C-alpha positions in Angstrom: 38.6 20.4 120.5 39.1 18.2 123.6 42.7 18.0 124.9 44.1 14.7 126.4 44.2 14.9 130.2 48.0 14.1 130.3 48.7 17.3 128.3 46.6 19.4 130.6 48.3 17.9 133.6 51.7 18.6 132.1 50.7 22.2 131.4 49.0 22.8 134.8 51.2 20.6 137.0 53.2 23.5 138.2 50.2 25.7 138.7 48.9 26.1 142.3 45.3 25.9 141.1 45.6 22.4 139.6 44.5 20.7 142.8 41.3 22.7 142.9 40.3 22.2 139.2 36.6 21.3 139.0 35.3 19.1 136.2 32.1 20.1 134.5 30.1 17.4 132.6 28.3 18.3 129.4 28.8 21.0 126.7 26.1 23.4 127.9 26.8 26.9 129.3 25.2 27.6 132.6 24.8 30.3 135.2 24.0 30.5 138.9 23.9 33.2 141.5 24.2 33.8 145.2 21.3 33.6 147.6 18.9 36.4 147.4 19.4 36.9 143.6 17.7 35.3 140.7 19.4 35.0 137.3 19.1 33.4 133.9 21.3 33.1 130.8 20.1 34.2 127.4 20.0 31.3 124.9 22.3 32.8 122.3 25.3 35.1 122.1 24.8 38.9 121.5 26.7 41.7 119.8 29.4 43.4 121.9 28.1 47.0 121.8 28.8 48.7 125.2 27.3 52.1 124.1 27.7 55.4 126.0 27.2 55.8 129.7 23.7 57.1 130.5 22.4 58.5 133.8 20.7 56.0 136.1 16.9 56.6 136.6 17.2 55.4 140.2 18.8 52.6 142.1 20.4 50.1 139.7 22.5 46.9 139.9 26.0 47.3 138.4 29.2 45.1 138.3 31.8 46.0 140.8 34.4 43.2 140.6 35.4 40.3 138.4 36.9 37.0 139.5 38.1 34.1 137.3 38.8 30.4 137.9 40.1 27.6 135.7 37.8 24.7 135.3 37.6 21.7 133.0 34.7 20.8 130.7 35.0 17.1 130.0 33.2 15.1 127.3 34.9 11.9 128.4 36.9 10.9 131.4 40.2 11.6 129.6 39.3 14.3 127.1 38.7 17.8 128.6 38.6 21.4 127.5 40.0 24.2 129.6 37.4 26.8 130.6 37.4 30.1 132.4 34.7 30.5 135.0 33.7 34.1 135.6 32.1 35.5 138.8 30.6 39.0 138.6 30.0 40.8 141.9 27.1 43.3 141.8 26.2 46.2 144.0 23.3 48.7 144.1 24.1 52.2 143.0 21.7 55.1 143.8 18.7 55.1 146.2 15.1 55.9 146.4 14.2 59.4 147.6 12.0 59.9 150.7 9.0 62.2 150.3 9.8 65.7 151.7 6.6 65.8 153.9 4.7 62.5 154.4 1.9 64.3 156.4 1.4 66.7 153.5 0.8 64.0 151.0 -1.0 61.6 153.3 -1.8 58.2 152.0 -0.9 59.0 148.5 2.6 59.5 149.6 2.7 56.2 151.4 1.5 54.3 148.4 4.0 56.1 146.1 6.9 55.0 148.4 5.8 51.5 148.9 5.5 50.8 145.2 9.2 51.2 144.4 10.1 49.5 147.7 8.1 46.4 146.8 9.4 46.3 143.1 12.5 44.3 142.1 15.8 45.7 140.8 16.7 44.1 137.5 19.9 44.3 135.5 21.1 43.0 132.2 24.8 42.2 132.7 27.0 41.6 129.6 30.2 39.5 129.7 32.5 40.1 126.8 35.3 37.5 126.2 38.2 37.9 123.8 41.0 35.5 123.0 42.5 36.0 119.6 41.0 35.3 117.1 37.7 34.5 118.8 35.3 36.8 120.8 32.0 36.1 122.5 29.4 38.2 124.4 26.8 36.6 126.6 23.9 38.3 128.4 22.9 37.5 132.0 19.6 38.8 133.5 19.9 39.3 137.2 17.1 40.3 139.7 17.2 41.3 143.4 14.1 42.1 145.5 13.9 45.7 146.6 13.3 44.6 150.2 16.9 43.5 150.4 18.1 47.0 149.7 18.1 49.4 152.7 15.7 52.3 152.1 17.3 55.6 151.5 21.0 54.3 151.5 23.4 54.3 148.6 25.4 51.1 148.7 29.2 51.7 148.0 30.5 50.0 144.8 33.1 47.7 146.3 33.2 43.9 146.7 32.8 44.2 150.5 29.4 45.8 150.1 28.4 43.6 147.2 24.7 42.8 146.8 25.6 39.4 145.5 27.3 37.7 142.6 26.4 35.8 139.4 28.7 33.0 138.0 29.0 32.0 134.4 30.2 28.6 133.3 32.2 28.9 131.1 34.3 30.5 128.4 36.4 27.9 126.5 40.1 29.0 126.3 43.3 27.6 125.0 46.5 26.8 126.9 49.0 29.6 126.5 46.5 32.2 125.4 45.9 35.6 126.8 42.2 36.3 127.5 40.4 39.6 128.2 37.1 39.9 129.9 34.9 43.0 130.1 31.6 43.4 132.1 29.0 46.2 131.9 25.3 46.7 132.1 22.9 47.2 129.2 22.2 50.2 129.1 25.6 51.1 130.6 25.3 53.1 133.8 29.0 52.7 135.0 32.4 52.4 133.4 33.0 48.8 132.2 35.1 46.4 134.3 38.0 44.6 132.6 40.3 41.7 133.5 43.3 40.2 131.6 44.7 36.7 132.3 47.5 34.7 130.8 46.8 30.9 130.8 49.6 28.3 131.3 51.5 27.4 128.1 51.4 24.0 126.3 54.5 21.8 127.1 55.1 20.9 123.5 55.5 24.6 122.3 58.8 26.1 123.4 60.9 29.1 122.5 64.7 28.8 122.6 67.5 31.1 121.5 70.6 30.2 119.5 72.9 33.1 119.0 71.1 35.7 116.9 68.3 33.3 116.0 65.2 32.2 117.9 63.7 28.7 117.5 60.1 27.8 117.9 60.1 24.1 118.8 56.8 22.2 118.3 57.2 18.7 119.7 54.1 17.0 118.3 53.6 13.6 116.7 54.6 13.1 113.0 51.0 12.4 111.9 49.6 15.6 113.6 48.7 18.4 111.1 48.5 21.9 112.6 48.5 25.5 111.7 51.1 28.1 112.8 50.6 31.8 112.6 52.6 34.8 113.6 50.9 38.1 114.3 51.3 41.5 116.0 49.0 41.8 119.0 47.6 45.3 118.9 46.2 47.1 122.0 44.0 49.2 119.8 42.5 47.6 116.7 42.6 44.0 115.4 45.8 42.0 115.4 48.0 42.3 112.2 48.8 38.9 110.6 52.5 38.5 109.7 53.0 34.8 108.6 50.9 31.7 108.3 51.6 28.1 107.3 50.0 24.6 107.6 52.6 22.1 108.9 53.1 18.5 110.0 54.9 17.9 113.2 57.4 17.9 114.6 58.8 21.2 113.5 61.5 23.8 114.4 60.8 27.3 113.0 63.7 29.7 113.0 63.1 33.4 113.4 65.7 36.1 112.9 66.3 38.3 115.9 65.7 41.4 113.9 62.0 40.2 113.4 61.3 40.2 117.1 59.1 42.9 118.6 57.4 42.8 122.0 53.9 42.3 120.5 54.9 39.4 118.2 52.7 36.5 119.2 52.4 32.9 118.1 49.2 31.0 117.4 49.1 27.2 117.0 46.0 25.0 116.4 45.3 21.4 115.2 43.9 21.3 111.6 40.6 19.8 112.8 37.1 21.2 113.0 36.3 23.5 115.9 39.8 23.3 117.3 40.9 25.7 120.1 43.8 27.9 119.2 46.7 28.4 121.5 48.3 31.9 121.7 51.5 32.9 123.4 53.4 36.2 123.3 56.9 35.3 124.5 58.9 38.4 123.6 57.2 41.1 125.8 60.2 41.5 128.1 62.9 40.7 125.5 65.4 43.6 125.4 66.2 42.8 121.7 62.5 43.0 120.8 62.2 46.5 122.4 65.3 47.7 120.6 64.0 46.3 117.3 60.7 48.1 117.9 62.3 51.5 118.1 64.4 50.8 115.0 61.2 49.9 113.1 59.4 53.1 114.3 59.0 55.9 111.9 57.6 59.4 112.1 55.4 60.6 109.2 54.4 64.1 108.4 50.8 64.3 107.2 50.1 68.1 107.0 51.9 71.2 108.2 50.8 70.6 111.8 49.8 66.9 111.9 52.0 63.8 112.1 52.0 60.3 113.5 54.2 57.6 114.9 54.2 54.4 112.8 55.3 51.3 114.7 54.4 47.6 114.9 53.5 47.8 118.6 52.3 50.3 121.1 55.0 52.5 122.7 55.1 54.3 126.0 56.5 57.5 124.5 56.5 61.3 124.7 57.4 63.7 121.9 58.5 67.3 121.7 59.8 69.7 119.1 63.5 70.6 119.0 65.6 73.0 117.0 68.6 71.7 115.1 71.2 74.0 113.7 73.7 73.1 110.9 77.1 71.8 112.0 76.1 68.7 113.9 75.1 70.4 117.2 72.6 68.5 119.3 68.9 69.2 118.8 67.7 71.6 121.5 64.3 70.8 122.9 61.7 73.6 122.9 60.5 72.7 126.3 59.5 75.3 127.5 57.7 77.1 125.9 56.2 74.1 124.2 55.5 71.0 126.3 55.9 67.2 125.9 53.0 65.4 124.3 52.0 61.8 125.0 52.2 59.7 121.8 50.0 56.8 120.7 51.0 54.7 117.8 49.1 55.3 114.5 47.2 58.2 116.1 47.4 61.6 114.5 49.1 64.3 116.7 49.3 68.0 116.1 51.8 70.8 117.2 50.4 74.3 117.3 52.7 75.6 114.5 52.0 78.5 112.2 54.7 77.7 109.7 57.0 74.7 109.1 60.8 75.0 109.1 63.5 72.5 108.1 65.4 73.0 111.4 62.3 71.9 113.4 62.6 68.3 114.4 60.5 65.9 116.4 62.3 64.0 119.1 60.8 60.9 120.6 61.5 59.5 124.1 60.1 56.5 126.0 59.0 56.3 129.5 62.6 56.2 130.9 63.3 59.6 129.3 65.8 58.1 126.9 66.0 59.6 123.4 65.0 56.9 120.9 64.0 58.6 117.7 64.6 62.0 116.1 63.5 63.1 112.6 63.3 66.6 111.0 60.0 66.0 109.2 59.8 69.4 107.5 63.3 69.1 105.9 61.8 66.6 103.4 59.5 69.3 102.0 61.4 72.5 102.8 64.9 71.5 102.0 68.1 71.1 104.1 68.9 72.8 107.4 69.3 76.6 107.3 71.7 78.8 109.1 68.8 80.6 111.0 68.7 81.8 114.6 65.6 80.8 116.6 64.3 83.7 118.8 62.1 82.9 121.9 59.7 85.6 122.8 58.3 85.5 126.4 55.3 87.6 127.2 54.6 88.7 130.8 52.0 90.8 132.6 51.4 94.4 131.5 52.5 93.6 127.9 56.1 93.1 129.0 58.1 90.9 126.7 61.7 89.6 126.5 63.7 88.0 123.7 66.5 85.4 123.7 68.3 83.6 120.9 68.6 79.8 121.2 72.3 78.7 121.0 74.2 75.5 121.9 75.3 77.2 125.2 71.7 78.1 126.1 69.2 81.0 125.4 71.1 84.3 125.1 69.1 87.4 126.1 68.9 90.1 123.5 70.5 92.7 123.6 73.5 91.1 125.4 77.2 91.8 125.8 78.1 88.1 125.7 80.7 86.8 123.2 78.4 84.5 121.3 77.4 84.9 117.7 73.8 85.8 118.4 74.9 88.4 121.0 77.3 90.1 118.5 74.5 90.3 116.0 71.8 91.0 118.5 71.1 94.6 117.3 70.6 93.4 113.7 68.4 90.5 114.7 66.1 92.9 116.7 65.9 95.1 113.6 65.0 92.2 111.4 62.3 91.1 113.8 60.8 94.6 113.9 60.9 95.0 110.1 59.1 91.7 109.5 62.1 89.7 108.0 61.8 86.9 110.6 59.4 84.0 110.1 57.0 83.4 113.0 56.7 79.7 113.7 54.5 79.6 116.8 52.3 82.1 118.7 50.6 81.9 122.0 49.4 84.1 124.9 52.6 83.3 126.8 55.1 83.7 123.9 56.2 83.1 120.3 59.0 81.6 118.2 60.7 83.4 115.4 63.3 82.1 112.8 65.6 84.9 111.7 68.0 84.3 108.7 71.7 84.7 109.1 72.9 84.3 105.5 73.1 88.0 104.8 75.4 88.6 107.7 77.7 85.7 106.5 77.8 87.3 103.1 78.8 90.6 104.6 81.7 88.9 106.4 82.9 87.3 103.1 82.6 90.7 101.3 85.0 92.1 103.9 87.4 89.2 103.4 87.4 89.6 99.6 88.0 93.3 100.0 91.0 92.6 102.1 92.3 90.1 99.6 92.0 92.6 96.8 93.9 95.2 98.7 96.6 92.7 99.4 96.8 91.7 95.8 97.1 95.3 94.7 99.9 96.0 97.1 101.7 92.8 96.0 101.4 93.9 92.3 102.8 97.3 93.1 105.8 95.7 94.8 106.4 93.4 91.9 106.4 96.3 89.4 108.9 98.2 91.5 111.2 95.1 91.4 110.6 93.9 87.8 113.7 91.8 87.5 113.1 89.9 90.6 109.4 89.5 89.6 110.4 87.7 86.4 112.2 85.0 88.4 109.2 84.7 90.8 106.8 84.3 87.9 109.0 81.7 86.2 109.0 79.7 89.4 105.3 80.1 89.9 104.6 78.9 86.4 106.7 75.8 87.0 104.8 75.1 90.2 101.5 75.4 88.4 102.5 73.0 85.7 103.9 70.5 88.1 100.7 70.8 90.2 98.5 70.2 87.1 100.6 67.2 86.1 100.2 65.7 89.6 96.5 66.2 89.5 96.2 64.5 86.1 93.9 65.2 83.2 90.1 65.1 83.6 88.4 62.2 81.8 84.6 61.9 81.5 83.6 58.3 80.7 80.2 57.8 78.8 78.6 54.5 78.0 75.3 52.8 77.4 74.0 50.7 80.3 73.3 47.6 78.2 73.2 45.2 81.2 74.5 44.8 84.7 77.6 42.8 83.5 78.6 45.6 81.1 78.2 48.1 83.9 80.6 46.1 86.1 83.1 46.0 83.1 82.8 49.8 82.8 83.4 50.2 86.5 86.5 48.1 86.4 87.9 50.2 83.5 87.1 53.5 85.4 88.8 52.2 88.6 91.9 51.1 86.6 92.2 54.5 84.9 92.0 56.2 88.3 95.3 54.5 89.3 97.0 56.6 86.6 97.3 60.4 86.7 93.7 60.7 85.5 90.6 62.2 87.2 87.8 60.0 86.0 84.1 60.9 86.2 81.5 58.3 85.5 77.8 58.1 86.3 78.2 54.9 88.3 79.9 56.9 91.0 77.5 59.8 91.0 74.1 58.2 91.1 72.8 60.4 93.9 73.7 63.6 92.0 72.4 62.1 88.8 69.0 61.4 90.4 68.8 64.8 92.0 69.8 66.9 88.9 68.6 64.7 86.1 70.7 62.9 83.5 70.8 65.9 81.0 71.8 68.5 83.6 74.3 66.2 85.2 76.1 65.4 81.9 76.0 69.0 80.7 77.7 70.2 83.9 80.3 67.3 83.8 81.1 67.9 80.0 81.5 71.6 80.4 83.8 71.3 83.4 85.9 68.6 81.7 86.3 70.6 78.5 87.0 73.8 80.4 89.8 72.1 82.3 91.3 70.7 79.0 90.1 67.2 79.7 88.8 64.5 77.3 85.4 62.8 76.9 85.7 59.1 76.3 82.8 57.5 74.3 82.7 53.8 75.2 80.8 52.1 72.4 78.8 48.9 72.8 75.9 47.4 70.7 73.4 49.4 72.8 75.3 52.6 72.3 75.6 52.1 68.6 71.9 51.5 68.3 71.2 54.7 70.2 73.6 56.7 68.0 72.0 55.3 64.9 68.5 56.1 66.1 69.6 59.7 66.9 71.2 60.2 63.5 68.1 59.0 61.7 65.3 60.6 63.8 67.0 63.4 65.7 65.5 62.1 69.0 66.0 59.2 71.3 63.0 57.0 71.5 62.1 54.9 74.5 64.3 51.9 75.2 65.2 49.4 77.8 67.6 51.7 79.5 67.6 52.6 83.2 66.9 56.0 84.6 70.6 56.7 85.3 71.7 56.1 81.6 73.8 59.2 81.0 74.7 58.1 77.4 71.2 58.5 76.2 71.0 62.0 77.8 74.4 63.0 76.5 73.7 62.6 72.8 71.9 65.9 72.6 75.2 67.6 73.7 77.7 65.3 72.1 76.3 65.3 68.5 76.7 69.1 67.9 80.4 68.9 68.8 80.8 66.2 66.1 78.6 67.9 63.5 80.4 71.2 63.9 83.9 69.8 63.9 84.7 70.6 67.6 85.2 66.9 68.6 88.9 66.2 67.6 91.2 66.8 70.4 88.4 66.7 73.0 86.9 63.3 72.3 88.2 59.7 71.9 86.3 56.5 71.3 86.8 53.0 72.6 85.2 49.5 72.5 86.0 46.1 73.9 87.6 43.3 71.8 85.1 40.6 70.9 82.1 42.8 71.9 82.1 45.3 69.0 84.3 45.9 65.9 85.4 49.5 65.4 83.8 49.5 61.9 80.4 49.1 63.6 80.8 52.6 65.1 78.8 55.2 63.1 81.0 57.1 60.6 80.3 60.5 62.3 82.0 59.3 65.5 85.0 57.8 63.7 86.2 61.4 63.1 88.1 60.9 66.4 90.3 58.0 67.2 88.5 54.8 68.2 90.6 52.2 70.1 89.8 48.6 70.9 90.5 47.4 74.5 92.7 45.8 75.8 94.5 45.2 72.5 95.2 48.9 71.9 95.6 50.0 75.5 99.0 51.8 75.0 97.7 54.0 72.2 94.4 54.6 74.2 96.4 55.7 77.3 98.6 57.9 75.1 95.5 59.7 73.7 94.3 60.4 77.3 97.5 62.2 78.2 97.8 66.0 78.1 98.0 67.2 74.5 101.5 68.7 75.0 102.8 66.2 77.5 105.8 64.3 76.3 105.4 60.6 75.6 106.3 58.7 78.8 108.6 55.7 78.6 106.4 54.1 81.2 103.3 54.0 78.9 103.7 50.3 78.2 104.1 49.6 81.9 100.9 51.5 82.7 99.0 49.7 79.9 100.0 46.4 81.4 98.9 47.6 84.8 95.4 48.6 83.5 95.2 45.3 81.6 95.8 43.3 84.7 93.1 45.3 86.6 90.7 44.9 83.7 91.2 41.2 82.9 89.1 39.6 85.7 86.1 41.8 84.7 86.6 40.8 81.0 86.8 37.1 82.0 83.6 37.4 84.1 81.7 39.2 81.3 82.8 37.0 78.3 83.1 33.7 80.2 80.6 33.3 83.0 81.4 30.8 85.7 81.3 27.2 84.4 82.7 27.9 80.9 86.4 27.6 80.0 88.3 30.8 79.6 91.0 31.2 76.9 94.5 32.4 77.6 95.0 36.0 78.7 97.3 38.6 77.1 97.8 42.2 76.2 98.3 43.6 72.7 97.5 42.4 69.2 98.8 38.9 69.8 96.4 38.2 72.7 95.2 35.0 71.2 93.4 33.6 68.2 90.0 34.1 69.8 90.1 37.9 69.5 87.7 37.9 66.6 85.1 35.5 68.1 81.8 37.1 69.0 79.7 36.3 72.1 
């Protein structure tokens, strides 16, 4: 689409080439060549298929240098398109061979030599043009008489010794775009030439920063319709689209600074037929964009040996393996014996490993040798870090080998008299290596890597500690027997200390509920938090989602219930309409059918363990029930569960808190004060659940006289 001249002049006014811009008349492409050469342009575009390099059969013409120049193709005096004129310099590669003995071959030899000398050298030169999202390939046929090539001489491939040049007019380009041009012969005798050029930007497309945000300002007329696209410009492979919209000017598009990466480019074009698209990539040198790029990069393990780096843009990076020991020590690079590997984004890489190990990590550095990324890929499949020692075996001439243990202080030779842990256990490590108890991770002609477990040596240490403790306990018991009267006083004091310590720690309480909805979960969380302010140790699945997901609901609840009951704690069944429905379903069918409950609903999983306690009469004293006023009446709780006290909250908070105390603990005079404290902490969650924002809330209170609305349902 032609661009008004004043826009071109604004864009090119600061360019030193604006004074030499040449105007071409007419839409046709054309070509011309230097004196001594003849050339013509094929009528249509061709496919861009360079093919493999093949040996030249003799002297051939090949491109040696590319030059570009901005020109204008004008339909009218004021409407012009920006074009890129390309000049290809050619040189002759190879030469004709002289006959070894002209007298031996006589006239036949002369005629054989003269024939190639009198022939013309021909070449088909391809020009490939790419400016996202368009690409073109044109074919130029060039011919040079053989008489212009000196007999028996190979012409160097440099612009100074060029046989001539051919000029193509012209590739249409957009202001602000980046264009790439390749040139090669068909068939291809030499490596293709390439040239990249950034064209001046349009004056009505600007990028400005405002704090953490970036603004794309498009100052176009109100009636102008245009398209705007954001994409990742890939060095290898096609660009990846990110965002696209059709807009009407003027517009200001705001980008978050976290979305910026160096290869993020912007494309703008008028919504008109055959319009030229403008492309700019303004964030290539932005430090924030480079920082975001490394934050978005991820390492992915494909197989035991293969992995790749996933990132939006290309990265100048190197990678190496390192060994990370438990305890937060820095990861120690295994260079040598392994070496750094150049990394290409989205390209599969391999390390020559025999086995994987959770302590093996991949560390990534960029060209400035700064650590940017580190991931222990094998830990995902092989578990957490192990307390293993890495042995480095170095092999020399005449089958000589040496071993050292990798430690934070360096590689300790084995055997050694140093004071490090590996040196003290060096004899045992060598025995484990010889007996085959160490895992070989890597093997090469120059060395090997071995991972030797240290767990058994740690167990031996603890066994000695326990033995010492038992001996000390036996000696103490003997002394107490000898001084029996004094021992009674000590035991009395010890018993008082244990009781006071247990009282300070508080009774354990396991809170079970049915996750009916998110609002009810928030209400349960508020109750659990309020109970924690009292001398109670509360366990609830809301605070243990990670353990719940790792162990499974049944295993998690079974472990919590067993620990709570063993410590003399209490299990609180918090009933809701969903919990009552699940209990009724269990009592009828004996199984829990599928329902609209989340994967972390411990109440559903707990029924298989809770019901036997109620059916066999073990529940009283270990279980209590509770429900919220206005949400559920206690009579709605199945009769089997009413064999234990069921309290309504917050109206019966004092009795509820009394049931949660230790069975033999005296009734505290501060029970009413604690009930008011829990009620105050619970009231905002109750108001939010029963009276969402925008609805009037009734008066608040504690106890049976909390208000006439206590029996209303929601």
